C-alpha positions as CSV (number, residue, x, y, z in Angstrom):
1,M,-95.6,-26.9,23.5
2,R,-92.2,-27.9,25.0
3,L,-89.0,-25.8,24.8
4,L,-86.0,-28.2,24.5
5,K,-83.0,-26.0,23.8
6,L,-82.2,-22.3,23.5
7,D,-79.1,-20.7,21.9
8,L,-78.2,-17.0,22.1
9,K,-75.6,-15.1,20.2
10,D,-74.9,-11.5,20.9
11,I,-78.1,-11.1,22.8
12,G,-78.2,-8.6,25.8
13,P,-75.0,-9.2,27.9
14,F,-74.4,-12.6,26.4
15,N,-71.8,-13.2,23.7
16,E,-73.1,-16.7,23.6
17,G,-75.5,-18.7,25.7
18,H,-76.9,-22.2,25.7
19,L,-79.7,-23.6,27.8
20,D,-80.7,-27.2,27.6
21,F,-84.2,-27.7,29.2
22,T,-84.1,-31.5,29.0
23,N,-83.1,-34.0,31.7
24,E,-80.6,-36.8,31.3
25,D,-83.3,-39.0,29.8
26,G,-83.9,-36.4,27.0
27,H,-87.3,-35.4,28.2
28,Y,-88.1,-31.8,29.1
29,S,-87.8,-30.7,32.7
30,P,-91.1,-29.5,34.2
31,V,-89.3,-26.6,36.0
32,T,-86.3,-24.6,35.0
33,I,-85.0,-21.9,37.3
34,I,-82.7,-19.1,36.2
35,T,-81.0,-17.1,38.9
36,G,-78.0,-14.7,39.2
37,E,-77.2,-11.2,40.4
38,N,-79.0,-8.1,39.1
39,G,-77.9,-7.1,35.6
40,T,-76.6,-10.5,34.5
41,G,-79.4,-11.1,31.9
42,K,-82.0,-13.3,33.5
43,T,-85.0,-11.4,32.2
44,I,-83.4,-11.0,28.8
45,I,-83.4,-14.8,28.4
46,L,-87.2,-14.7,28.8
47,D,-87.4,-11.8,26.4
48,A,-85.5,-13.8,23.9
49,I,-87.9,-16.7,24.2
50,R,-90.9,-14.4,23.8
51,S,-89.3,-12.8,20.7
52,L,-88.7,-16.1,19.2
53,L,-92.2,-17.4,19.8
54,M,-94.0,-14.3,18.6
55,G,-91.6,-13.8,15.7
56,N,-91.1,-10.1,16.1
57,I,-88.7,-7.6,17.6
58,M,-89.9,-6.6,21.0
59,T,-90.0,-3.0,22.2
60,R,-87.0,-3.6,24.4
61,D,-83.8,-3.8,22.5
62,I,-82.0,-7.0,23.5
63,Y,-79.7,-7.2,20.5
64,K,-76.1,-6.7,21.2
65,N,-74.7,-6.7,17.7
66,H,-77.3,-6.1,15.0
67,K,-75.3,-7.9,12.4
68,T,-74.8,-11.1,14.2
69,S,-77.5,-11.3,17.0
70,T,-79.3,-14.6,16.8
71,I,-81.9,-16.4,18.9
72,S,-82.6,-20.1,18.0
73,C,-84.2,-23.0,19.7
74,E,-85.6,-26.5,19.5
75,M,-89.1,-27.0,20.6
76,I,-92.0,-29.5,20.3
77,V,-95.3,-28.1,19.2
78,G,-98.2,-30.4,18.6
79,G,-96.0,-33.4,18.8
80,N,-93.6,-32.1,16.1
81,L,-90.0,-31.1,16.6
82,I,-89.5,-27.5,15.4
83,K,-86.3,-25.5,15.0
84,E,-86.8,-21.8,14.8
85,S,-84.4,-18.9,14.4
86,I,-84.4,-15.1,14.3
87,Q,-81.5,-13.2,13.0
88,I,-81.3,-9.4,13.1
89,Y,-79.6,-7.1,10.7
90,L,-79.3,-3.3,10.5
91,K,-81.2,-1.5,7.8
92,G,-81.1,2.2,7.9
93,D,-82.0,3.4,11.4
94,K,-84.3,0.5,12.1
95,F,-83.8,-3.1,13.2
96,K,-85.5,-5.5,10.8
97,Q,-85.9,-9.3,10.8
98,A,-83.7,-11.3,8.4
99,E,-85.7,-14.4,9.3
100,S,-89.1,-14.3,10.8
101,I,-91.4,-17.1,12.0
102,T,-94.4,-14.9,11.3
103,V,-94.1,-15.0,7.5
104,K,-96.5,-17.8,7.0
105,N,-100.1,-17.7,8.3
106,D,-99.6,-21.2,9.7
107,S,-96.4,-20.3,11.5
108,L,-96.0,-20.2,15.3
109,G,-95.7,-16.4,15.6
110,F,-99.0,-15.9,13.7
111,K,-100.9,-17.7,16.5
112,F,-100.0,-15.0,19.0
113,S,-101.2,-12.1,16.8
114,T,-104.5,-13.2,15.5
115,D,-107.5,-15.5,16.3
116,N,-106.8,-19.1,16.8
117,I,-109.1,-21.2,14.5
118,G,-108.7,-24.4,16.6
119,G,-106.6,-27.5,16.4
120,D,-103.9,-26.4,18.8
121,K,-103.9,-28.2,22.1
122,W,-101.4,-26.2,24.1
123,I,-101.1,-22.8,25.8
124,A,-98.4,-20.2,26.5
125,N,-98.3,-17.5,29.1
126,Y,-95.9,-14.9,30.6
127,W,-96.1,-13.5,34.1
128,T,-94.2,-10.4,35.2
129,S,-94.0,-9.0,38.7
130,K,-96.0,-6.0,37.5
131,T,-99.7,-5.9,38.3
132,K,-102.3,-4.0,36.4
133,N,-104.4,-1.5,38.4
134,D,-107.5,-1.6,36.3
135,N,-110.9,-2.0,38.0
136,F,-112.3,-5.4,38.9
137,S,-115.9,-4.3,38.2
138,I,-118.0,-5.5,35.3
139,N,-121.5,-4.3,34.4
140,S,-122.6,-7.5,32.6
141,L,-121.6,-11.0,31.9
142,I,-118.9,-11.4,29.4
143,S,-118.6,-14.7,27.5
144,V,-115.3,-16.4,26.8
145,K,-113.7,-15.7,23.4
146,P,-111.8,-18.9,22.9
147,K,-110.2,-18.0,19.6
148,E,-108.3,-15.1,21.3
149,Y,-106.7,-17.2,24.0
150,L,-103.2,-16.7,22.7
151,K,-103.6,-13.0,21.8
152,D,-101.3,-10.9,24.1
153,A,-100.6,-14.1,26.1
154,L,-96.9,-13.3,26.1
155,S,-97.3,-9.5,26.8
156,G,-97.3,-10.0,30.6
157,I,-100.5,-8.0,30.9
158,Q,-103.0,-9.6,33.3
159,S,-106.3,-7.8,33.4
160,N,-108.4,-7.6,36.6
161,V,-111.6,-7.2,34.6
162,E,-110.8,-10.5,32.7
163,V,-110.4,-12.3,36.1
164,T,-113.8,-11.1,37.3
165,A,-115.4,-11.9,33.9
166,L,-114.1,-15.5,33.9
167,I,-115.2,-16.1,37.5
168,C,-118.7,-14.8,36.9
169,Y,-119.0,-16.7,33.6
170,F,-118.0,-20.0,35.2
171,D,-120.4,-19.3,38.0
172,Y,-123.1,-18.6,35.4
173,L,-122.4,-21.9,33.6
174,K,-123.0,-24.0,36.7
175,T,-126.6,-22.8,36.9
176,S,-127.4,-23.6,33.3
177,D,-130.4,-25.8,32.4
178,N,-128.2,-27.4,29.7
179,L,-126.6,-30.4,31.4
180,K,-123.3,-30.2,29.5
181,E,-122.9,-26.5,30.4
182,K,-123.9,-27.2,34.0
183,Q,-121.2,-29.9,34.3
184,E,-118.6,-27.6,32.8
185,G,-119.6,-24.8,35.2
186,E,-119.4,-27.1,38.3
187,F,-116.1,-28.5,37.2
188,L,-114.6,-25.0,36.6
189,F,-116.1,-23.6,39.8
190,N,-114.4,-26.4,41.8
191,I,-111.0,-25.5,40.1
192,L,-111.6,-21.9,41.1
193,K,-112.1,-23.0,44.7
194,E,-108.9,-24.9,44.5
195,I,-107.0,-21.9,43.1
196,I,-108.4,-19.6,45.9
197,K,-107.5,-22.2,48.5
198,L,-103.9,-22.4,47.3
199,S,-103.6,-18.6,47.0
200,L,-105.1,-17.5,50.3
201,N,-104.0,-18.3,53.8
202,G,-107.0,-20.1,55.2
203,G,-109.1,-18.7,52.3
204,E,-112.0,-20.1,50.4
205,F,-114.0,-19.1,47.3
206,L,-117.6,-18.6,48.4
207,Y,-119.9,-17.3,45.7
208,V,-120.5,-14.5,43.2
209,E,-122.8,-11.7,44.3
210,R,-125.2,-11.7,41.4
211,K,-126.5,-8.1,41.8
212,T,-123.1,-6.6,41.5
213,L,-121.2,-9.4,39.7
214,T,-118.6,-9.4,42.5
215,P,-116.7,-12.6,43.4
216,I,-116.7,-13.1,47.2
217,V,-114.1,-15.1,49.1
218,S,-113.7,-16.0,52.8
219,Q,-110.4,-15.0,54.4
220,L,-109.7,-15.7,58.0
221,G,-113.4,-16.1,58.6
222,N,-114.5,-12.9,56.9
223,E,-116.3,-12.4,53.6
224,V,-114.2,-10.2,51.3
225,A,-114.7,-9.0,47.8
226,I,-111.9,-10.1,45.5
227,N,-110.7,-6.6,44.8
228,Q,-110.0,-6.1,48.6
229,L,-107.3,-8.8,48.7
230,S,-103.6,-8.1,49.1
231,S,-101.4,-7.7,46.0
232,G,-99.6,-11.0,46.8
233,N,-102.9,-12.9,47.0
234,L,-104.2,-11.3,43.8
235,Y,-101.0,-12.0,42.0
236,L,-101.5,-15.8,42.4
237,I,-105.3,-15.7,41.9
238,Q,-105.2,-13.5,38.9
239,R,-102.6,-15.5,37.0
240,L,-103.8,-18.9,37.8
241,I,-107.3,-18.0,36.7
242,S,-105.8,-16.7,33.5
243,L,-104.3,-20.1,32.9
244,L,-107.6,-21.8,33.6
245,G,-109.3,-19.5,31.1
246,Q,-106.7,-20.4,28.4
247,M,-107.2,-24.1,29.0
248,Y,-111.0,-23.7,28.9
249,S,-110.6,-22.1,25.5
250,V,-108.5,-25.0,24.2
251,Y,-111.2,-27.4,25.5
252,I,-113.9,-25.4,23.6
253,L,-111.9,-25.4,20.4
254,N,-111.1,-29.1,20.6
255,P,-114.4,-31.0,21.3
256,E,-112.5,-34.3,21.6
257,I,-110.8,-33.2,24.8
258,E,-112.5,-34.6,27.9
259,L,-113.6,-32.2,30.6
260,V,-111.6,-34.1,33.3
261,D,-108.5,-33.5,31.2
262,L,-109.0,-29.8,30.8
263,C,-106.4,-28.8,33.4
264,K,-103.9,-31.3,31.9
265,T,-103.5,-29.1,28.8
266,P,-99.7,-28.8,28.1
267,G,-98.1,-25.5,27.7
268,L,-95.2,-23.1,28.4
269,L,-95.3,-20.7,31.3
270,L,-92.6,-18.0,31.6
271,I,-92.3,-16.3,35.0
272,D,-90.1,-13.2,35.6
273,E,-89.0,-12.4,39.2
274,A,-91.1,-15.3,40.6
275,E,-90.6,-14.2,44.2
276,N,-92.1,-10.8,43.9
277,H,-95.3,-10.1,46.0
278,L,-94.7,-13.4,47.9
279,H,-93.8,-14.1,51.5
280,P,-91.0,-16.7,51.8
281,K,-93.6,-19.2,53.0
282,W,-95.4,-18.8,49.6
283,Q,-92.2,-18.8,47.7
284,K,-91.4,-22.3,48.9
285,T,-94.7,-23.6,47.6
286,F,-95.4,-21.3,44.6
287,L,-94.2,-23.4,41.7
288,N,-95.4,-26.6,43.1
289,S,-98.9,-25.1,43.6
290,I,-99.0,-24.2,39.9
291,L,-98.1,-27.8,38.9
292,E,-100.6,-29.2,41.4
293,I,-103.4,-27.6,39.5
294,F,-101.9,-27.6,36.0
295,P,-99.5,-30.6,35.9
296,N,-98.5,-30.5,32.2
297,L,-97.0,-27.1,32.1
298,Q,-93.3,-26.4,31.5
299,I,-92.3,-23.6,33.7
300,I,-89.2,-21.4,33.1
301,A,-88.8,-18.9,35.9
302,T,-86.2,-16.2,36.9
303,T,-85.7,-15.4,40.5
304,H,-83.4,-13.9,43.2
305,S,-84.9,-16.1,45.8
306,P,-83.1,-19.1,47.3
307,F,-86.5,-20.3,48.5
308,I,-87.7,-20.6,44.9
309,V,-84.4,-22.3,43.8
310,S,-84.8,-25.0,46.4
311,S,-88.5,-25.4,46.2
312,V,-89.0,-27.9,43.3
313,K,-87.6,-31.4,43.1
314,N,-85.3,-32.1,40.2
315,A,-85.6,-28.6,38.8
316,K,-83.0,-27.5,36.2
317,V,-81.0,-24.5,37.5
318,F,-79.0,-22.1,35.4
319,V,-76.9,-19.2,36.9
320,C,-76.2,-16.0,35.0
321,K,-72.7,-14.8,35.9
322,S,-71.0,-11.5,35.2
323,M,-67.6,-11.7,33.5
324,I,-66.8,-7.9,33.6
325,D,-67.7,-7.0,30.0
326,H,-70.3,-9.8,29.4
327,S,-72.3,-12.5,31.1
328,I,-72.3,-16.2,30.8
329,I,-75.0,-18.9,31.4
330,V,-73.9,-21.8,33.5
331,D,-75.9,-25.0,34.1
332,E,-75.5,-25.6,37.9
333,T,-78.3,-28.1,38.3
334,A,-76.0,-30.5,40.1
335,Q,-75.0,-27.8,42.6
336,Y,-78.4,-26.4,43.4
337,S,-81.1,-28.9,42.5
338,N,-82.6,-30.9,45.5
339,K,-80.4,-29.0,48.0
340,P,-81.7,-27.7,51.4
341,I,-82.4,-24.0,51.7
342,E,-79.4,-23.6,54.1
343,E,-76.9,-24.8,51.5
344,V,-78.5,-22.7,48.8
345,L,-78.4,-19.6,51.0
346,L,-74.6,-20.1,51.7
347,S,-73.8,-20.8,48.0
348,D,-71.7,-18.5,45.8
349,V,-74.7,-17.1,44.1
350,F,-76.5,-15.9,47.2
351,N,-73.6,-15.7,49.6
352,T,-76.0,-15.0,52.5
353,E,-74.4,-15.1,56.0
354,R,-76.6,-16.5,58.8
355,F,-75.8,-13.6,61.2
356,N,-75.5,-9.9,61.1
357,Q,-72.2,-8.2,60.2
358,E,-71.0,-7.8,63.9
359,I,-71.6,-11.5,64.8
360,T,-70.1,-12.7,61.5
361,E,-66.9,-10.7,62.1
362,L,-66.6,-12.0,65.7
363,L,-67.0,-15.6,64.5
364,E,-64.2,-15.0,61.9
365,Q,-62.0,-13.5,64.6
366,R,-62.7,-16.6,66.8
367,E,-61.7,-18.9,64.0
368,K,-58.4,-17.0,63.6
369,A,-57.8,-17.1,67.3
370,I,-58.3,-20.9,67.3
371,V,-55.8,-21.3,64.4
372,A,-53.3,-19.1,66.2
373,K,-53.9,-21.0,69.5
374,D,-54.7,-17.7,71.2
375,Y,-57.2,-19.2,73.6
376,D,-57.4,-16.1,75.8
377,K,-58.7,-14.1,72.8
378,K,-60.9,-17.0,71.8
379,T,-62.5,-17.0,75.3
380,K,-63.1,-13.2,75.3
381,I,-64.7,-13.4,71.8
382,E,-67.0,-16.2,73.0
383,E,-68.0,-14.2,76.1
384,K,-68.9,-11.3,73.9
385,L,-70.9,-13.5,71.5
386,K,-72.8,-15.0,74.5
387,S,-73.7,-11.5,75.7
388,I,-75.2,-10.7,72.3
389,N,-77.1,-14.0,71.9
390,P,-76.9,-16.1,75.1
391,T,-79.4,-18.7,73.8
392,Y,-77.7,-19.5,70.6
393,F,-74.1,-19.3,71.7
394,S,-74.6,-21.3,74.9
395,Y,-73.1,-24.2,73.0
396,F,-69.7,-22.6,73.8
397,D,-70.2,-23.7,77.4
398,I,-71.0,-27.2,76.3
399,E,-67.9,-27.4,74.2
400,K,-65.9,-26.2,77.2
401,M,-67.4,-28.9,79.5
402,M,-66.8,-31.6,76.9
403,Q,-63.1,-30.5,76.6
404,E,-62.7,-30.6,80.4
405,L,-64.1,-34.1,80.5
406,V,-61.7,-35.2,77.8
407,E,-58.7,-33.7,79.7
408,K,-59.7,-35.6,82.9
């Protein structure tokens, strides 16, 4: 599955909105980042995509005008170009669908509401910043149900129990007397180890404690049960393992897929508030880590983080901007893609000063003093800045020495 273009009309704060997810060569961009201030409609764009794919009206009302609201897109599914549209109209007190992609049993929306009978070779998933607080414990081994791999995949619900069940099942497979199952288990177990390594600082997946069916990892030299990890670590582990489970299901349903190509399964991954739960160090590597394990995903992520925006080479970047009574979507890839974090931080979207308010104001006063040629005031301001941070502002003394040498 590849999303190529998305058009919105009277959706959320947008009168109109257009997102082209392709590069100049016409191919889809592996990563699209949507940023902007709070309330400008970033998450609503993801909700619109989910509504379109599932073919139903979501619990959250994102429709601005129920006579004209429309979501439409171009996508590639199974090698075929598909154009889908949902238009909403008002009937009584309820919102109904004028056009739905769930009408036919072979339609796209139908795949997200019932068992998948096989044939599809793609996945779709949605990550929110919310984490489910259910227990990690399981009482017995639970086998994978491949036909259900798309059910609730766009709900944003990631179950802890499902994570434990997948880990224990893959561990079980690698001890099978059946050679094919054993090979599958060993392959999947190695992917689990890679996921843990990417998700933990100095961490490693060790084993499954068979008596209690508890996955055990090593973190900073200590053996730790998976449920004892921090929320940030669990966020990554939980969701990456969920993707692995989906791809394993596709592999089971399509016997022609080679085991070595399992992690190359194509798909669409929607991520809301990608920076949540993550230290800036992890924000800078987060999206690349996903693509390192699952290289054929198309990722569309919303974020407030300049570290996320600057983290991926050649990413498409859209900015949602407030225009008082509505928002607009602007393609600012040229301005933000492949730029260093310093430039992104100081851009109009983030407008983040390098210093605190006091130092920023003093620097502004210094600039004004220079323009006015008030050098006494300039010197006093510089002395005050050096008293606040003598190490950083010692360059004032170097500037002074250089000027004196020029004058001589």
